[in-house]
N, C-alpha and C positions, 0 to 999 in steps of 0.2 A: 542708418538706417535705409534698408531696403523700402521702397514704396509703390504699391500696387494701386492704381486707380481703378473704380467701377463707378462708369456713367450713369446715374440715376438718380431720381430725388426722392423714390420710394423705399423706404426702408423695408419693407415686406419682401419687393423683390430683390435686395440686397441679401438678405437674410436666406432667402431659397437659394443663392450662387455663393456665399459665404464659404461652406466647406469645400465645394468644388475649387473655388478660386486659392485656398488656401493648400491644396494638393496640386495645383499648376506650377510646372516648372518654367516659369517664364523667363527670357533671358531680357538684359536691358533694352527699351525700347520695344519690344513684342507687344503685338497687339492682337486681340480676336474678340470673337464674339462668342457670349454663351448667354444661352436662353434670351437672346435679344437686347443683351447690354453688353457695351464695347467694356473690355478689361483689358489694360495695359499696365506694362511692368515701365515705373516713370524713372527707374534708375535708383541712386543713392542720394538720400538728402541729409543735410547736415542734422548735427545733433540739436542745435537749438531751433529747427525747425518747429518741432512739437511745441516748444517752450512760447514759440513767437504766435502761433497758430491758436494756441488754448487761450489766450488773452482776449481773441477777437470774440465779441459778444454773437455773431453769426455762425460760429464754429460748435460743432457738438463733438465732446471729446468722450469717447466709449474707450473701456479696456476689454480684453478678454483673457483673463487671467489663466485659463486652461492651457491656450496659445501662447500667451507672453506676447500680444502684439495690442498695439493702440490703433484706434480708427476713429478718422475725424469726418465729419459729415459738414458740408459746407456747400451751398448753390445744389448745383447737380450733380455733385460728385462725393463717393466716399473713398478716402485715401486710407488703406492700411497699412500702418507703418510696423516693418518686420525688425525688430533687432539683428543684425549681423555679428559675426563673430570679431571684429573692433570697435562695435560699441559695446559687448560683454568685455572685452581688455580694458576699455577705456575706463567705463564705470569701475572696475575693479582697481586699478591704477588709483584713480581719484579716492576711493575708499580707503586704500591704503595709504595715503599721501594725509588723510587726516587723521 
């Protein structure tokens, strides 16, 4: 999964820039400022990252069904987890194996 980090602890600010962030074509390790917030492409995270983070009490997990992304909020950062083609293939292979 591709991970894009938005550095803020303010949900309203995050919501205001979410659509713009999703339209950006950031490359791995790119960082820019958007409406006073730092946005960076944190690269790929392993599939188990979401599972590991979701059990932590200080992490809020949200899902945008329309975009098919998961959003983690913890500390002063929102992490947008975007499935990549390999994630889709792995899920399909796992489902076929069952």
